[in-house]
N, CA, C and O atoms as a Tripos MOL2 file, in Angstrom:
@<TRIPOS>MOLECULE
protein
  280   279    70     0     0
PROTEIN
NO_CHARGES

@<TRIPOS>ATOM
      1 N           4.6380   32.8520   -3.6110 N.3       1 MET1
      2 CA          4.7880   31.7870   -2.6400 C.3       1 MET1
      3 C           4.3600   30.4730   -3.2840 C.2       1 MET1
      4 O           3.3760   30.4280   -4.0220 O.2       1 MET1
      5 N           5.1050   29.4040   -2.9990 N.am      2 THR2
      6 CA          4.7320   28.0740   -3.4720 C.3       2 THR2
      7 C           4.6140   27.1470   -2.2810 C.2       2 THR2
      8 O           5.3070   27.3050   -1.2770 O.2       2 THR2
      9 N           3.7380   26.1920   -2.4080 N.am      3 LEU3
     10 CA          3.5460   25.2140   -1.3540 C.3       3 LEU3
     11 C           4.0300   23.8570   -1.8480 C.2       3 LEU3
     12 O           3.7000   23.4390   -2.9570 O.2       3 LEU3
     13 N           4.7930   23.1910   -1.0400 N.am      4 LYS4
     14 CA          5.2760   21.8560   -1.3720 C.3       4 LYS4
     15 C           4.6350   20.8730   -0.4110 C.2       4 LYS4
     16 O           4.7150   21.0640    0.8030 O.2       4 LYS4
     17 N           3.9970   19.8200   -0.9240 N.am      5 PRO5
     18 CA          3.3800   18.8340   -0.0230 C.3       5 PRO5
     19 C           4.4290   18.1950    0.8780 C.2       5 PRO5
     20 O           5.5680   17.9720    0.4670 O.2       5 PRO5
     21 N           4.0360   17.9090    2.0860 N.am      6 SER6
     22 CA          4.9470   17.2240    2.9980 C.3       6 SER6
     23 C           5.0860   15.7750    2.5750 C.2       6 SER6
     24 O           4.3030   15.2800    1.7650 O.2       6 SER6
     25 N           6.0890   15.0880    3.1270 N.am      7 ALA7
     26 CA          6.3190   13.6800    2.7980 C.3       7 ALA7
     27 C           5.1140   12.8280    3.1700 C.2       7 ALA7
     28 O           4.9270   11.7440    2.6170 O.2       7 ALA7
     29 N           4.2960   13.3070    4.1030 N.am      8 GLY8
     30 CA          3.1400   12.5390    4.5370 C.3       8 GLY8
     31 C           1.8810   12.7990    3.7280 C.2       8 GLY8
     32 O           0.8390   12.2110    4.0210 O.2       8 GLY8
     33 N           1.9430   13.6610    2.7190 N.am      9 ASP9
     34 CA          0.7750   13.9830    1.8960 C.3       9 ASP9
     35 C           0.4350   12.7860    1.0220 C.2       9 ASP9
     36 O           1.1990   12.4460    0.1190 O.2       9 ASP9
     37 N          -0.7110   12.1370    1.2780 N.am     10 ILE10
     38 CA         -1.0350   10.9000    0.5630 C.3      10 ILE10
     39 C          -1.3310   11.1230   -0.9160 C.2      10 ILE10
     40 O          -1.3400   10.1610   -1.6840 O.2      10 ILE10
     41 N          -1.5730   12.3570   -1.3350 N.am     11 SER11
     42 CA         -1.8080   12.5950   -2.7560 C.3      11 SER11
     43 C          -0.5190   12.4400   -3.5580 C.2      11 SER11
     44 O          -0.5740   12.3100   -4.7810 O.2      11 SER11
     45 N           0.6260   12.4500   -2.9040 N.am     12 GLU12
     46 CA          1.9180   12.3410   -3.5690 C.3      12 GLU12
     47 C           2.5270   10.9470   -3.4620 C.2      12 GLU12
     48 O           3.6840   10.7580   -3.8380 O.2      12 GLU12
     49 N           1.7870    9.9790   -2.9640 N.am     13 LEU13
     50 CA          2.3300    8.6420   -2.7840 C.3      13 LEU13
     51 C           2.5740    7.9630   -4.1260 C.2      13 LEU13
     52 O           1.8330    8.1770   -5.0850 O.2      13 LEU13
     53 N           3.6100    7.1510   -4.1840 N.am     14 LYS14
     54 CA          3.9220    6.3470   -5.3650 C.3      14 LYS14
     55 C           3.4390    4.9260   -5.0920 C.2      14 LYS14
     56 O           4.0880    4.1690   -4.3700 O.2      14 LYS14
     57 N           2.3030    4.5710   -5.6700 N.am     15 TRP15
     58 CA          1.6670    3.2760   -5.4140 C.3      15 TRP15
     59 C           2.2610    2.1990   -6.2980 C.2      15 TRP15
     60 O           2.5710    2.4320   -7.4670 O.2      15 TRP15
     61 N           2.4160    1.0030   -5.7160 N.am     16 THR16
     62 CA          2.9130   -0.1730   -6.4230 C.3      16 THR16
     63 C           1.8910   -1.2890   -6.2620 C.2      16 THR16
     64 O           1.4620   -1.5950   -5.1490 O.2      16 THR16
     65 N           1.5040   -1.8950   -7.3850 N.am     17 LYS17
     66 CA          0.5150   -2.9780   -7.3340 C.3      17 LYS17
     67 C           1.2260   -4.2980   -7.0540 C.2      17 LYS17
     68 O           2.3320   -4.5330   -7.5420 O.2      17 LYS17
     69 N           0.5960   -5.1370   -6.2810 N.am     18 SER18
     70 CA          1.1260   -6.4530   -5.9670 C.3      18 SER18
     71 C           1.3340   -7.2620   -7.2410 C.2      18 SER18
     72 O           0.5170   -7.2060   -8.1610 O.2      18 SER18
     73 N           2.4190   -8.0070   -7.2900 N.am     19 SER19
     74 CA          2.6800   -8.8610   -8.4500 C.3      19 SER19
     75 C           1.6630   -9.9950   -8.5360 C.2      19 SER19
     76 O           1.5220  -10.6140   -9.5900 O.2      19 SER19
     77 N           0.9590  -10.2750   -7.4550 N.am     20 TYR20
     78 CA         -0.0640  -11.3200   -7.4430 C.3      20 TYR20
     79 C          -1.4380  -10.8030   -7.8590 C.2      20 TYR20
     80 O          -2.3470  -11.6000   -8.0920 O.2      20 TYR20
     81 N          -1.6060   -9.4980   -7.9560 N.am     21 SER21
     82 CA         -2.8990   -8.9420   -8.3390 C.3      21 SER21
     83 C          -3.2320   -9.3290   -9.7720 C.2      21 SER21
     84 O          -2.3910   -9.2500  -10.6670 O.2      21 SER21
     85 N          -4.4520   -9.7410   -9.9670 N.am     22 GLY22
     86 CA         -4.9060  -10.0840  -11.3010 C.3      22 GLY22
     87 C          -4.6260  -11.5190  -11.7000 C.2      22 GLY22
     88 O          -5.0610  -11.9420  -12.7710 O.2      22 GLY22
     89 N          -3.9260  -12.2760  -10.8950 N.am     23 GLN23
     90 CA         -3.6700  -13.6780  -11.2200 C.3      23 GLN23
     91 C          -4.8390  -14.5140  -10.7190 C.2      23 GLN23
     92 O          -5.0860  -14.5890   -9.5160 O.2      23 GLN23
     93 N          -5.5390  -15.1290  -11.6250 N.am     24 GLY24
     94 CA         -6.6770  -15.9580  -11.2470 C.3      24 GLY24
     95 C          -7.9330  -15.1350  -11.0630 C.2      24 GLY24
     96 O          -8.8240  -15.1660  -11.9120 O.2      24 GLY24
     97 N          -8.0170  -14.4010   -9.9730 N.am     25 ASN25
     98 CA         -9.2020  -13.6060   -9.6740 C.3      25 ASN25
     99 C          -8.8420  -12.1260   -9.8060 C.2      25 ASN25
    100 O          -8.1790  -11.5740   -8.9280 O.2      25 ASN25
    101 N          -9.2660  -11.4850  -10.8820 N.am     26 GLY26
    102 CA         -8.9390  -10.0910  -11.1370 C.3      26 GLY26
    103 C          -9.5150   -9.1190  -10.1350 C.2      26 GLY26
    104 O          -9.2180   -7.9260  -10.1930 O.2      26 GLY26
    105 N         -10.3420   -9.6070   -9.2060 N.am     27 ASN27
    106 CA        -10.9210   -8.7220   -8.2040 C.3      27 ASN27
    107 C         -10.0260   -8.5300   -6.9910 C.2      27 ASN27
    108 O         -10.3750   -7.7680   -6.0890 O.2      27 ASN27
    109 N          -8.8940   -9.1940   -6.9450 N.am     28 GLU28
    110 CA         -7.9880   -9.0810   -5.8070 C.3      28 GLU28
    111 C          -6.8110   -8.1980   -6.1890 C.2      28 GLU28
    112 O          -5.8110   -8.6920   -6.7100 O.2      28 GLU28
    113 N          -6.9160   -6.9100   -5.9390 N.am     29 CYS29
    114 CA         -5.8850   -5.9560   -6.3310 C.3      29 CYS29
    115 C          -5.4360   -5.1490   -5.1160 C.2      29 CYS29
    116 O          -6.2090   -4.3800   -4.5440 O.2      29 CYS29
    117 N          -4.1950   -5.3350   -4.7380 N.am     30 VAL30
    118 CA         -3.6370   -4.6350   -3.5910 C.3      30 VAL30
    119 C          -2.5160   -3.7350   -4.0740 C.2      30 VAL30
    120 O          -1.6930   -4.1450   -4.8930 O.2      30 VAL30
    121 N          -2.4800   -2.5080   -3.5700 N.am     31 GLU31
    122 CA         -1.3940   -1.5850   -3.8630 C.3      31 GLU31
    123 C          -0.8030   -1.1050   -2.5510 C.2      31 GLU31
    124 O          -1.5120   -0.9560   -1.5560 O.2      31 GLU31
    125 N           0.5000   -0.8640   -2.5550 N.am     32 VAL32
    126 CA          1.1790   -0.3390   -1.3770 C.3      32 VAL32
    127 C           2.0190    0.8690   -1.7780 C.2      32 VAL32
    128 O           2.4820    0.9820   -2.9130 O.2      32 VAL32
    129 N           2.1970    1.7550   -0.8230 N.am     33 ALA33
    130 CA          3.0650    2.9140   -0.9930 C.3      33 ALA33
    131 C           3.7960    3.1280    0.3280 C.2      33 ALA33
    132 O           3.1930    3.0630    1.4000 O.2      33 ALA33
    133 N           5.0730    3.3780    0.2440 N.am     34 ALA34
    134 CA          5.8780    3.5560    1.4530 C.3      34 ALA34
    135 C           6.4100    4.9860    1.5400 C.2      34 ALA34
    136 O           6.9150    5.5410    0.5640 O.2      34 ALA34
    137 N           6.2850    5.5510    2.7040 N.am     35 VAL35
    138 CA          6.9500    6.8060    3.0510 C.3      35 VAL35
    139 C           7.6310    6.5430    4.3850 C.2      35 VAL35
    140 O           7.3180    5.5690    5.0690 O.2      35 VAL35
    141 N           8.5300    7.3850    4.7380 N.am     36 GLN36
    142 CA          9.2890    7.1600    5.9600 C.3      36 GLN36
    143 C           8.3680    6.9310    7.1610 C.2      36 GLN36
    144 O           7.5900    7.8040    7.5450 O.2      36 GLN36
    145 N           8.4750    5.7380    7.7410 N.am     37 GLY37
    146 CA          7.7280    5.4270    8.9440 C.3      37 GLY37
    147 C           6.3250    4.8920    8.7440 C.2      37 GLY37
    148 O           5.6710    4.5310    9.7210 O.2      37 GLY37
    149 N           5.8280    4.8260    7.4880 N.am     38 THR38
    150 CA          4.4600    4.3740    7.2580 C.3      38 THR38
    151 C           4.3500    3.6130    5.9410 C.2      38 THR38
    152 O           4.9100    4.0230    4.9240 O.2      38 THR38
    153 N           3.6210    2.5000    5.9770 N.am     39 ILE39
    154 CA          3.2680    1.7600    4.7700 C.3      39 ILE39
    155 C           1.7710    1.9460    4.5720 C.2      39 ILE39
    156 O           0.9800    1.6450    5.4660 O.2      39 ILE39
    157 N           1.3850    2.4390    3.4070 N.am     40 HIS40
    158 CA         -0.0210    2.6470    3.0590 C.3      40 HIS40
    159 C          -0.4650    1.4820    2.1740 C.2      40 HIS40
    160 O           0.2730    1.0590    1.2850 O.2      40 HIS40
    161 N          -1.6700    0.9660    2.4170 N.am     41 ILE41
    162 CA         -2.2050   -0.1670    1.6690 C.3      41 ILE41
    163 C          -3.6190    0.1890    1.2390 C.2      41 ILE41
    164 O          -4.4080    0.7060    2.0310 O.2      41 ILE41
    165 N          -3.9390   -0.0960   -0.0420 N.am     42 ARG42
    166 CA         -5.2850    0.2010   -0.5360 C.3      42 ARG42
    167 C          -5.7150   -0.8260   -1.5740 C.2      42 ARG42
    168 O          -4.9020   -1.5960   -2.0850 O.2      42 ARG42
    169 N          -6.9920   -0.8200   -1.8690 N.am     43 ASP43
    170 CA         -7.5790   -1.6250   -2.9290 C.3      43 ASP43
    171 C          -7.4680   -0.8040   -4.2150 C.2      43 ASP43
    172 O          -8.0090    0.2990   -4.2890 O.2      43 ASP43
    173 N          -6.7760   -1.3270   -5.2210 N.am     44 SER44
    174 CA         -6.5570   -0.5550   -6.4440 C.3      44 SER44
    175 C          -7.8430   -0.2530   -7.2010 C.2      44 SER44
    176 O          -7.8860    0.6870   -7.9940 O.2      44 SER44
    177 N          -8.8900   -1.0370   -6.9650 N.am     45 LYS45
    178 CA        -10.1730   -0.7750   -7.6230 C.3      45 LYS45
    179 C         -10.9170    0.3870   -6.9730 C.2      45 LYS45
    180 O         -11.8620    0.9220   -7.5530 O.2      45 LYS45
    181 N         -10.4980    0.7750   -5.7840 N.am     46 ASN46
    182 CA        -11.1520    1.8490   -5.0410 C.3      46 ASN46
    183 C         -10.0810    2.7720   -4.4560 C.2      46 ASN46
    184 O          -9.9280    2.8390   -3.2360 O.2      46 ASN46
    185 N          -9.3360    3.4870   -5.3130 N.am     47 PRO47
    186 CA         -8.2000    4.2760   -4.8330 C.3      47 PRO47
    187 C          -8.5600    5.4120   -3.8820 C.2      47 PRO47
    188 O          -7.6980    5.8960   -3.1480 O.2      47 PRO47
    189 N          -9.8090    5.8400   -3.8840 N.am     48 HIS48
    190 CA        -10.2150    6.9170   -2.9760 C.3      48 HIS48
    191 C         -10.9310    6.3720   -1.7420 C.2      48 HIS48
    192 O         -11.4280    7.1330   -0.9110 O.2      48 HIS48
    193 N         -10.9760    5.0540   -1.6360 N.am     49 GLY49
    194 CA        -11.6200    4.4170   -0.4950 C.3      49 GLY49
    195 C         -10.6920    4.3170    0.7030 C.2      49 GLY49
    196 O          -9.6490    4.9700    0.7450 O.2      49 GLY49
    197 N         -11.0670    3.5100    1.6620 N.am     50 PRO50
    198 CA        -10.2770    3.3830    2.8840 C.3      50 PRO50
    199 C          -8.8960    2.7880    2.6160 C.2      50 PRO50
    200 O          -8.6900    2.0400    1.6600 O.2      50 PRO50
    201 N          -7.9690    3.1430    3.4830 N.am     51 GLN51
    202 CA         -6.6070    2.6320    3.4050 C.3      51 GLN51
    203 C          -6.1690    2.1530    4.7730 C.2      51 GLN51
    204 O          -6.6550    2.6220    5.8030 O.2      51 GLN51
    205 N          -5.2450    1.2150    4.7630 N.am     52 LEU52
    206 CA         -4.5610    0.8170    5.9980 C.3      52 LEU52
    207 C          -3.2450    1.5660    6.0510 C.2      52 LEU52
    208 O          -2.6050    1.7810    5.0220 O.2      52 LEU52
    209 N          -2.8430    1.9610    7.2400 N.am     53 HIS53
    210 CA         -1.5550    2.6160    7.4380 C.3      53 HIS53
    211 C          -0.8450    1.8370    8.5290 C.2      53 HIS53
    212 O          -1.3180    1.7790    9.6630 O.2      53 HIS53
    213 N           0.2920    1.2360    8.1910 N.am     54 LEU54
    214 CA          1.0210    0.3990    9.1350 C.3      54 LEU54
    215 C           2.4420    0.8880    9.3390 C.2      54 LEU54
    216 O           3.0150    1.5520    8.4750 O.2      54 LEU54
    217 N           3.0000    0.5530   10.4860 N.am     55 GLN55
    218 CA          4.4230    0.7850   10.7000 C.3      55 GLN55
    219 C           5.1850   -0.2530    9.8880 C.2      55 GLN55
    220 O           4.6860   -1.3600    9.6870 O.2      55 GLN55
    221 N           6.3790    0.0800    9.4170 N.am     56 PRO56
    222 CA          7.1380   -0.8710    8.6020 C.3      56 PRO56
    223 C           7.3420   -2.2320    9.2800 C.2      56 PRO56
    224 O           7.3290   -3.2570    8.5980 O.2      56 PRO56
    225 N           7.5260   -2.2650   10.5810 N.am     57 SER57
    226 CA          7.7260   -3.5530   11.2660 C.3      57 SER57
    227 C           6.4580   -4.4070   11.2090 C.2      57 SER57
    228 O           6.5470   -5.6250   11.0520 O.2      57 SER57
    229 N           5.2840   -3.7920   11.3330 N.am     58 ALA58
    230 CA          4.0240   -4.5330   11.2350 C.3      58 ALA58
    231 C           3.8260   -5.0600    9.8150 C.2      58 ALA58
    232 O           3.3510   -6.1810    9.6350 O.2      58 ALA58
    233 N           4.1830   -4.2690    8.8080 N.am     59 TRP59
    234 CA          4.0750   -4.7080    7.4200 C.3      59 TRP59
    235 C           5.0120   -5.8870    7.1660 C.2      59 TRP59
    236 O           4.6170   -6.8620    6.5260 O.2      59 TRP59
    237 N           6.2390   -5.8090    7.6570 N.am     60 ALA60
    238 CA          7.2070   -6.9010    7.4860 C.3      60 ALA60
    239 C           6.6850   -8.1860    8.1250 C.2      60 ALA60
    240 O           6.8220   -9.2680    7.5540 O.2      60 ALA60
    241 N           6.0810   -8.0630    9.3190 N.am     61 ASP61
    242 CA          5.5080   -9.2360    9.9760 C.3      61 ASP61
    243 C           4.3670   -9.8310    9.1490 C.2      61 ASP61
    244 O           4.2720  -11.0500    9.0100 O.2      61 ASP61
    245 N           3.5030   -8.9780    8.6030 N.am     62 PHE62
    246 CA          2.4010   -9.4570    7.7730 C.3      62 PHE62
    247 C           2.9120  -10.1590    6.5170 C.2      62 PHE62
    248 O           2.4190  -11.2320    6.1710 O.2      62 PHE62
    249 N           3.8800   -9.5780    5.8380 N.am     63 VAL63
    250 CA          4.4050  -10.1740    4.6150 C.3      63 VAL63
    251 C           5.0340  -11.5330    4.9170 C.2      63 VAL63
    252 O           4.8440  -12.4800    4.1550 O.2      63 VAL63
    253 N           5.7800  -11.6420    6.0170 N.am     64 ALA64
    254 CA          6.3680  -12.9210    6.4010 C.3      64 ALA64
    255 C           5.2770  -13.9540    6.6850 C.2      64 ALA64
    256 O           5.3920  -15.1090    6.2750 O.2      64 ALA64
    257 N           4.2290  -13.5430    7.3790 N.am     65 TYR65
    258 CA          3.1060  -14.4400    7.6770 C.3      65 TYR65
    259 C           2.4110  -14.8820    6.3940 C.2      65 TYR65
    260 O           2.1330  -16.0690    6.2190 O.2      65 TYR65
    261 N           2.1300  -13.9520    5.5050 N.am     66 ALA66
    262 CA          1.4350  -14.2630    4.2560 C.3      66 ALA66
    263 C           2.2810  -15.1950    3.3840 C.2      66 ALA66
    264 O           1.7400  -16.1060    2.7560 O.2      66 ALA66
    265 N           3.5800  -14.9840    3.3370 N.am     67 ALA67
    266 CA          4.4530  -15.8410    2.5440 C.3      67 ALA67
    267 C           4.4740  -17.2660    3.0990 C.2      67 ALA67
    268 O           4.5000  -18.2280    2.3320 O.2      67 ALA67
    269 N           4.4620  -17.4040    4.4100 N.am     68 ALA68
    270 CA          4.4800  -18.7220    5.0350 C.3      68 ALA68
    271 C           3.1380  -19.4450    4.8560 C.2      68 ALA68
    272 O           3.0970  -20.6750    4.8160 O.2      68 ALA68
    273 N           2.0520  -18.6890    4.7510 N.am     69 ALA69
    274 CA          0.7180  -19.2710    4.6510 C.3      69 ALA69
    275 C           0.3820  -19.7630    3.2460 C.2      69 ALA69
    276 O          -0.5570  -20.5430    3.0840 O.2      69 ALA69
    277 N           1.1200  -19.3310    2.2330 N.am     70 ARG70
    278 CA          0.7510  -19.7540    0.8770 C.3      70 ARG70
    279 C           1.3000  -21.0600    0.5810 C.2      70 ARG70
    280 O           1.0960  -21.5820   -0.5150 O.2      70 ARG70
@<TRIPOS>BOND
     1     1     2 1
     2     2     3 1
     3     3     4 2
     4     3     5 am
     5     5     6 1
     6     6     7 1
     7     7     8 2
     8     7     9 am
     9     9    10 1
    10    10    11 1
    11    11    12 2
    12    11    13 am
    13    13    14 1
    14    14    15 1
    15    15    16 2
    16    15    17 am
    17    17    18 1
    18    18    19 1
    19    19    20 2
    20    19    21 am
    21    21    22 1
    22    22    23 1
    23    23    24 2
    24    23    25 am
    25    25    26 1
    26    26    27 1
    27    27    28 2
    28    27    29 am
    29    29    30 1
    30    30    31 1
    31    31    32 2
    32    31    33 am
    33    33    34 1
    34    34    35 1
    35    35    36 2
    36    35    37 am
    37    37    38 1
    38    38    39 1
    39    39    40 2
    40    39    41 am
    41    41    42 1
    42    42    43 1
    43    43    44 2
    44    43    45 am
    45    45    46 1
    46    46    47 1
    47    47    48 2
    48    47    49 am
    49    49    50 1
    50    50    51 1
    51    51    52 2
    52    51    53 am
    53    53    54 1
    54    54    55 1
    55    55    56 2
    56    55    57 am
    57    57    58 1
    58    58    59 1
    59    59    60 2
    60    59    61 am
    61    61    62 1
    62    62    63 1
    63    63    64 2
    64    63    65 am
    65    65    66 1
    66    66    67 1
    67    67    68 2
    68    67    69 am
    69    69    70 1
    70    70    71 1
    71    71    72 2
    72    71    73 am
    73    73    74 1
    74    74    75 1
    75    75    76 2
    76    75    77 am
    77    77    78 1
    78    78    79 1
    79    79    80 2
    80    79    81 am
    81    81    82 1
    82    82    83 1
    83    83    84 2
    84    83    85 am
    85    85    86 1
    86    86    87 1
    87    87    88 2
    88    87    89 am
    89    89    90 1
    90    90    91 1
    91    91    92 2
    92    91    93 am
    93    93    94 1
    94    94    95 1
    95    95    96 2
    96    95    97 am
    97    97    98 1
    98    98    99 1
    99    99   100 2
   100    99   101 am
   101   101   102 1
   102   102   103 1
   103   103   104 2
   104   103   105 am
   105   105   106 1
   106   106   107 1
   107   107   108 2
   108   107   109 am
   109   109   110 1
   110   110   111 1
   111   111   112 2
   112   111   113 am
   113   113   114 1
   114   114   115 1
   115   115   116 2
   116   115   117 am
   117   117   118 1
   118   118   119 1
   119   119   120 2
   120   119   121 am
   121   121   122 1
   122   122   123 1
   123   123   124 2
   124   123   125 am
   125   125   126 1
   126   126   127 1
   127   127   128 2
   128   127   129 am
   129   129   130 1
   130   130   131 1
   131   131   132 2
   132   131   133 am
   133   133   134 1
   134   134   135 1
   135   135   136 2
   136   135   137 am
   137   137   138 1
   138   138   139 1
   139   139   140 2
   140   139   141 am
   141   141   142 1
   142   142   143 1
   143   143   144 2
   144   143   145 am
   145   145   146 1
   146   146   147 1
   147   147   148 2
   148   147   149 am
   149   149   150 1
   150   150   151 1
   151   151   152 2
   152   151   153 am
   153   153   154 1
   154   154   155 1
   155   155   156 2
   156   155   157 am
   157   157   158 1
   158   158   159 1
   159   159   160 2
   160   159   161 am
   161   161   162 1
   162   162   163 1
   163   163   164 2
   164   163   165 am
   165   165   166 1
   166   166   167 1
   167   167   168 2
   168   167   169 am
   169   169   170 1
   170   170   171 1
   171   171   172 2
   172   171   173 am
   173   173   174 1
   174   174   175 1
   175   175   176 2
   176   175   177 am
   177   177   178 1
   178   178   179 1
   179   179   180 2
   180   179   181 am
   181   181   182 1
   182   182   183 1
   183   183   184 2
   184   183   185 am
   185   185   186 1
   186   186   187 1
   187   187   188 2
   188   187   189 am
   189   189   190 1
   190   190   191 1
   191   191   192 2
   192   191   193 am
   193   193   194 1
   194   194   195 1
   195   195   196 2
   196   195   197 am
   197   197   198 1
   198   198   199 1
   199   199   200 2
   200   199   201 am
   201   201   202 1
   202   202   203 1
   203   203   204 2
   204   203   205 am
   205   205   206 1
   206   206   207 1
   207   207   208 2
   208   207   209 am
   209   209   210 1
   210   210   211 1
   211   211   212 2
   212   211   213 am
   213   213   214 1
   214   214   215 1
   215   215   216 2
   216   215   217 am
   217   217   218 1
   218   218   219 1
   219   219   220 2
   220   219   221 am
   221   221   222 1
   222   222   223 1
   223   223   224 2
   224   223   225 am
   225   225   226 1
   226   226   227 1
   227   227   228 2
   228   227   229 am
   229   229   230 1
   230   230   231 1
   231   231   232 2
   232   231   233 am
   233   233   234 1
   234   234   235 1
   235   235   236 2
   236   235   237 am
   237   237   238 1
   238   238   239 1
   239   239   240 2
   240   239   241 am
   241   241   242 1
   242   242   243 1
   243   243   244 2
   244   243   245 am
   245   245   246 1
   246   246   247 1
   247   247   248 2
   248   247   249 am
   249   249   250 1
   250   250   251 1
   251   251   252 2
   252   251   253 am
   253   253   254 1
   254   254   255 1
   255   255   256 2
   256   255   257 am
   257   257   258 1
   258   258   259 1
   259   259   260 2
   260   259   261 am
   261   261   262 1
   262   262   263 1
   263   263   264 2
   264   263   265 am
   265   265   266 1
   266   266   267 1
   267   267   268 2
   268   267   269 am
   269   269   270 1
   270   270   271 1
   271   271   272 2
   272   271   273 am
   273   273   274 1
   274   274   275 1
   275   275   276 2
   276   275   277 am
   277   277   278 1
   278   278   279 1
   279   279   280 2
@<TRIPOS>SUBSTRUCTURE
     1 MET1         2 RESIDUE 1 A MET
     2 THR2         6 RESIDUE 1 A THR
     3 LEU3        10 RESIDUE 1 A LEU
     4 LYS4        14 RESIDUE 1 A LYS
     5 PRO5        18 RESIDUE 1 A PRO
     6 SER6        22 RESIDUE 1 A SER
     7 ALA7        26 RESIDUE 1 A ALA
     8 GLY8        30 RESIDUE 1 A GLY
     9 ASP9        34 RESIDUE 1 A ASP
    10 ILE10       38 RESIDUE 1 A ILE
    11 SER11       42 RESIDUE 1 A SER
    12 GLU12       46 RESIDUE 1 A GLU
    13 LEU13       50 RESIDUE 1 A LEU
    14 LYS14       54 RESIDUE 1 A LYS
    15 TRP15       58 RESIDUE 1 A TRP
    16 THR16       62 RESIDUE 1 A THR
    17 LYS17       66 RESIDUE 1 A LYS
    18 SER18       70 RESIDUE 1 A SER
    19 SER19       74 RESIDUE 1 A SER
    20 TYR20       78 RESIDUE 1 A TYR
    21 SER21       82 RESIDUE 1 A SER
    22 GLY22       86 RESIDUE 1 A GLY
    23 GLN23       90 RESIDUE 1 A GLN
    24 GLY24       94 RESIDUE 1 A GLY
    25 ASN25       98 RESIDUE 1 A ASN
    26 GLY26      102 RESIDUE 1 A GLY
    27 ASN27      106 RESIDUE 1 A ASN
    28 GLU28      110 RESIDUE 1 A GLU
    29 CYS29      114 RESIDUE 1 A CYS
    30 VAL30      118 RESIDUE 1 A VAL
    31 GLU31      122 RESIDUE 1 A GLU
    32 VAL32      126 RESIDUE 1 A VAL
    33 ALA33      130 RESIDUE 1 A ALA
    34 ALA34      134 RESIDUE 1 A ALA
    35 VAL35      138 RESIDUE 1 A VAL
    36 GLN36      142 RESIDUE 1 A GLN
    37 GLY37      146 RESIDUE 1 A GLY
    38 THR38      150 RESIDUE 1 A THR
    39 ILE39      154 RESIDUE 1 A ILE
    40 HIS40      158 RESIDUE 1 A HIS
    41 ILE41      162 RESIDUE 1 A ILE
    42 ARG42      166 RESIDUE 1 A ARG
    43 ASP43      170 RESIDUE 1 A ASP
    44 SER44      174 RESIDUE 1 A SER
    45 LYS45      178 RESIDUE 1 A LYS
    46 ASN46      182 RESIDUE 1 A ASN
    47 PRO47      186 RESIDUE 1 A PRO
    48 HIS48      190 RESIDUE 1 A HIS
    49 GLY49      194 RESIDUE 1 A GLY
    50 PRO50      198 RESIDUE 1 A PRO
    51 GLN51      202 RESIDUE 1 A GLN
    52 LEU52      206 RESIDUE 1 A LEU
    53 HIS53      210 RESIDUE 1 A HIS
    54 LEU54      214 RESIDUE 1 A LEU
    55 GLN55      218 RESIDUE 1 A GLN
    56 PRO56      222 RESIDUE 1 A PRO
    57 SER57      226 RESIDUE 1 A SER
    58 ALA58      230 RESIDUE 1 A ALA
    59 TRP59      234 RESIDUE 1 A TRP
    60 ALA60      238 RESIDUE 1 A ALA
    61 ASP61      242 RESIDUE 1 A ASP
    62 PHE62      246 RESIDUE 1 A PHE
    63 VAL63      250 RESIDUE 1 A VAL
    64 ALA64      254 RESIDUE 1 A ALA
    65 TYR65      258 RESIDUE 1 A TYR
    66 ALA66      262 RESIDUE 1 A ALA
    67 ALA67      266 RESIDUE 1 A ALA
    68 ALA68      270 RESIDUE 1 A ALA
    69 ALA69      274 RESIDUE 1 A ALA
    70 ARG70      278 RESIDUE 1 A ARG
């Protein structure tokens, strides 16, 4: 018998670091991983620490807000 992790298994997430991480202040490192229906967000310096889990629509709203604020 073999076990296959479900799509929601966070150990199988493919993390992507923000293109802005490390520019200026190397302590600001954000990574995101997307699976169907959920966007996971974490601090790359603390990969086993707390994470945010958002619906894709909430993430899209945040990204639009952050882009307008810069």
